[in-house]
N, C-alpha and C positions, 0 to 999 in steps of 0.2 A: 469551607474556605470562605473567609471574609475577603471581599474584594479590596478593602482598604489595606490588607496585609500582602496582597500580590506585589512583588517588587517591580513587575512589568506594568507598563501603562499603555493605554490606547493612544493612537496618534491620528491626527486629522488627515495627514498626507503621508504617503510612502516616499522613499528615496526616488529621485529621478532616474536612478539606475535600474529600478524595477519597472518592467513593462507588462509582464504577465499578471492576470487577475489574481491567481493564487498567491504570487509573491506580494502584491500590493495589499491584499486583504489580510493575509496571514501575518505580515509585518506590522500593519496598522493595528491589528488586534492583539499584538504581543504574543503570538504563537511561535514565531521563529525570529531569529536575528541573523542578518547576513554578515558573516565574518570576512568573506572575500568572494570574488566571482565563483559561483558554483559550489560554495561551501556555507552551510547554514547550521546554526545552533537551534536545537528545539528547546524553547523556553517552557516553563511549567505547563501552560495551557496546551501547547503543541505536543509536549511529551505525553500528556494524558490521552490525546487523540491517537498518537502513534502507538501507545501501549494497547489501546482498545483494538486497533487494526491488527496488531501482533497477536493478540489473544484470539481473534476470529480466525486468523490464518492457522494458528497453532491447533485450534480445535478441529478444523477441517483436515489438516495434514495428519493429525493423530487418528482421526476417524477412518482413514484409509491405510493405516498401519505404518505411518511415518514415525521414525525414531529420532528425537531431537538430540543434537550434539553441538559442539562449537570447535571449529577448526582455527588454525593459526592464520594471522594476517601476513607474517613474513613467509616468503616462499623460496625454496631451494631451486636455483636455476637448473641444476642437473636433472631434476625431475621433469621440468618443462622442456628441456632440450630433447628428451627422449620422445616427445610427441611433436617436436618441431614448432612449439608455440612460444619459446623464449625469444625468438627473433622478432624484432619490431615489424618486420614485413608480414608476419603472421598475425600478430596482435599489435596494432599501432597505438594503443592508448595505455601501455604499461607505465606505472611509476616504478622506477628502479633506484636502488641506493647502493652505497658501498660501505661495508663494515670497516672498523678500525684495522682489521687484519689485511684489508685490501681486497677481500673477496666480495663479490656482488650478491645482492639479495633482491627479490621482487616483493612488491607490496600488492596483496591479493586483489585481483579484479574478478576472479571466478575460481571455482575449486574442483573442476573435473579431475585434474591430475592428482592433487592431494588425496581426495576421497578414494580414488581408484587404488592408489598405492597403499592406503590404509587397509582397504578390503583384502588386499593380497595376503595380509597376516591373519585373516579371520575366515576366509572362504576357502574350502578345500573340496568338499563334496557337494553333490546336487542337493543334499539334505540341508545345506547351509543357505539355500536360496529359496524364494526371492527375498531381497532386502531393500528397504528404502530408508534413507537417512536425510535429515534436513537440519538447517541452522538459520539463525538470524544473526547476521554479521555485517559489519561496516566494510564496504568495498570501496576501492579507489580506482578511478579511471581518468586518465589524462585527456579529458574531452577538449577538442579544439573549439567547440561551440557550447560552452557551459552557459546555458540561458534558460529562460522560461521558469525561473524560480526554482522550486524543488522538483520540477518535472525532469530536468536534466542537470545533474551535478557531477562534480569531481569526487565527492565523498558522499556516500549514501548507504542506508541500511537495506539489505536485501534478505529475503527468504529464498535460499537456494536449496533445492532437494534433488537427490540423485537416486535413481532406481537401478537395481541389479537383478537380472532375470536369467532363467535357464534357456529360454528360447524366444524367438521373435513373437510367437503367439502369446506367450506369457507376458512379454513386455507390452504388447499392444493392449492387452486386457487392463494392465495397470495404467498405461498411458491414458486410456479413455476414462478410467476412474479418477485420475488427476484432473482431467478436463472437466468432469462433472463437479469435482470439489472446487475448482476455480470458479465455475459458474455460481456455486453456492456462496463463495466468498464475495463475489461482486454483487450478488443479490443482497447479502447482509450489510454491506457497506453503503448500499443505496444507489448503485449505478448499473444494476443488472439489466434493466430495460433498455439501456443504450450501449451495452457492451456485447461485442460479437466475436465469435471464433473466426480467425482470419488466417488464411494460408499465406505464408511468407517464405523468404529465403533464410537459411541457417547461418550464413556469414562465417565467422571465425570458429563457431562452436560445432557445426555439423555440416553435412551436405544435403542437397535435395530440398524438398518443401518441408517446412516446419509449421507449427501453429503459434500464432499470437492471439492475444485477446485485446481487442481494440475498442476503446470508448469513443463514440461519436461526439466530437466537440470541435468548434471552430478554431480553438486554440491549438489543436493538434498539429504535429509536424509531419505526420504520415497521411498519405492519400490512399483510401481503400475504396473498393468497389463492392457494394453490398447487394446481395440478393435477399430481399426482405422475406420472401416466401420460404426460403430455405434457412433463414437466419444464419447465413454463412457469407463471409466476405473474402476478398483476395486483395493482397497488397499490390500497389501499383508496380512495385519492382519485379513482380513475377507474373504480371498480367500479360499472357500471351495465349494464342489459340490452343497450343498443346496442353497447357495447364488447365484451361477452361474445360476442354474436352475430358481430361482426366478427372476433374471434379464434378462433371455433369452440370456445368454452369453455362449459361448463354449470355453473351455481351448485352443483348437487348434488354435483359432483365436486371441489369446492374445499375446502381445509382452511385455516382462519385461523391465521396464525403471526406471531410477532414477528421482525423481521429488521433487519440493518444494511446500508445501501447501501454497496457497496465499489467501484462503478464505474458509469459511465453513458456512453451513446452517443446523440448527438442528430442527427437530420436537420435541417439548417439551411436547405435549399432555396436560393433565390437572394435571400433577404432582405438579407443583409449585402453580397453582391456588387453588388446593384442600388443600395443606399444609398451604397456607397463606390466605385462605378465599376469593379468588377473584371469585365472582359469579355474575350472572345477572338474572333478571326475564325475562322469555320468554313470547311469545304472550298470553299464557294461564295463566300467573301468577306464573308458576313454577320456581324453582331455579335451575340454571344450572352452572356448572363450565366452566370457559373461557378456550378455546383451544389456546395454545401458541406456538410460534416459536422463535428461536434465530439465529442471522445472523452476522458473524464477518469478518472483514478484518483488518489485521495489516498493517498500513501505511508504517512503516519502513521496514517490511518484503517485502512488495510489491516493494518498492524502491530498496531494495537490490537484489530482484529477477530480476528486469529489468536490473540491472548492470551485474548480473551473465550471463544472456542470450544475452546481447547487449553490448559487448566490444571486443576489439582486443588487440594485443600485445602493442599498443601505448596508450590505455586508454579507456575511456567510450564512448559509442555512444548513446546519449540520443534520445529517440523518441521526435518529435517536441512538442507533447502535454504536456510533463512534463519537458522539458529542462529548466534550470534556466533562460536562456535568449533565445530570438529568433535568435539573431545574435551575432557573435564574430568579432568585428572590430579590425583588427590588423594593426597598423601603423608602417611602416618601415622608416618613414620620420624623418628628423632631422631639427633643427633650425627653421627658419621662415616657412619652408614648412609644419611644424606640424599644422599650422593654417588650412591647407586644410583638414587634418584629423579631426580636431575639428569641422569644418564646416559640414563635412559629418556625423559625429556623431550626431550633432544637427538635421540635415535633416532627418536622419533615425528615430530619436526619435519623431520628429514632425509628421512623417508618421504613428506613432503608434507602431513601433517596440521597443521591449525591447532589449537593446544592452549592452554587456560587451565590453568596449573600452580598448584595450591594449595600453596604452600610456607610458608604462615603458621604461626606458633607458637601455635595455638589448639587446643581440644579436638576430638576426632573428631566429637562430636555437633554442634558448631558448623559444622564443615566439611561434614558430610553435609546439615544443614539448609540451609546456603547453597547447596550444589550442587543440591538439589531446587528451591529458590527460583529460581535462575538458569536452570534448565531445559535445559541443554545435553544433547543426546540420549543421549550415551554417557559414562559415568563409569568411569574406571580407577582402582582403589584399589591402592596399593602399601604394604605394611606389613611389620612384622617377621614376622608369621604367614605372609604370602604369600611372602616371601623364602625362608623355610625350605623352601617347596615349589617354589622357583625359578619362582614364578607371580605373577600379578596377579588381582584380582577385577574383572570387568566387569559393570556394571549399566546396563541400558537404562532411561532415565527413565520411559518410558511403561509399564514392566512392573514387577512386584513382585519377582520372583526375580533373583538375580545368578548369575554363573558364574565358576568358578575356571579360569583358562587359563594354560598354561605360557608363559613368556616367548618360548620358541622358536616357539610357535604363535600369538603375539599378532596379528601382521599378517594371517594367514590368517583368524582369528576376526573381526577388524575389518572385513575385506572382505565377510564374510558378513552 
C-alpha cells in the first residue's frame, strides 16, 4: 500500500467531542471515523487491525472446538417473550422497530435465545452433545452513555459463543477451556500482562457470580480489586465478605484499580434450555435440559483497549500481531532516486512483509510525525544519506534509538 493512495489522511487534532485517548488517536490516524455518538466507521487502516483481531479470536475459538456461524440481526419478539427478556424492564437497551405490517421486531443485542431455539432442531440425543458455536456479528445496544470512543458504542462487532453440555461437570470443563483461550487471545494482542480474570455479576444474562476479563487502565469505567499473588480480581459491584470468603480472597491483599472489561464468560445453566425446550435423551432414555454457557469479546472494545494501554504522547504503539502493516517504509528520496525506494518496497513485499510505503511529497518531519502517530512497530527509512552507505535506518516504534543496517543484511535484521 502506497501512503499517497490512502484516501484517509492524518489529522493534527481530533474533534473536541472526543475525550478518550483511543478515540483521539484512532481518529487522528485515520483508523476510524465518528458517524455519530457511539457509532464509528472502521476506515481501511482500522479495518486491517480489526480483521487481525478477528483472526486471532477465530484461531483460538476453533482450537477449542468452536464452530463458526452467522445469525440474524432481526429478532422475533415471540422468542424473547418466552424467556421474559423482550420487556424493557429485563433488558433496558433494546433497539426495537416496527415492520410495514405493523408487527414489531428486535435488533440483536445478544443471541442466547436464537441459538438455543436453533439447537432444538439439531439436538436430540446425548450423542449430539457437547456443542459450541460462535459468530462475529454487529450488535446494537441503546446505551444511555455512549462514550469513551470505541470502548462503549451503540453499534459494535462482537464475537459471541454459546456452549451446550450434557452436565454441569462437562460444562465447567469447557468453561475453563474458554477461559484459557481468552488468556491466549489477550496475550496475543499484547495486553495479557495487565489483564486479569475478574469475578462479577451476571446482570441481564445470568444469575450469581460470573467471570470478566479486565485490563488495568486509568481510562477504565470499572473498579476492580486485584489480588496480584492469585492473579484474580473481583469487581466492586460484588465486593462483599461473603464473596471474598467463597473465592478465598482477603481484603487486605486487594489493590483498588481502574480497568476496562475486554471479555466475559457466563454460566447460563438450564435457564434458556428450559424456557425454549432444548432437551436431550440421556443414556437411559430420560429427558434432560441442556446446560449452557455464553462467552463474549467486543472486537472494537479490544482494539480501543490496546490503544489505551499502548500509546505515548506521539501516537499509537501497535503490538506486532495486530498492527495494520508489518513495516512502515519511509522514503526521503527525490527524483530518480525514488526508484531505489520503489525497488526496496517490492523486495520487502516479495519477502512476505506487508508494507505501508510513504511515498508522499511532504517534509521529513511530517512523515516521521505521521509514522509515530500510526504506530506501525518497525519503521525503515531510506534516504540519500543511507544510500551512500548502501544502508537503511531501522527504528522500532517502542524504542528511542534507531539502527543503521546494510541493505544486504536487512532481512536478517528484520527477523531479529
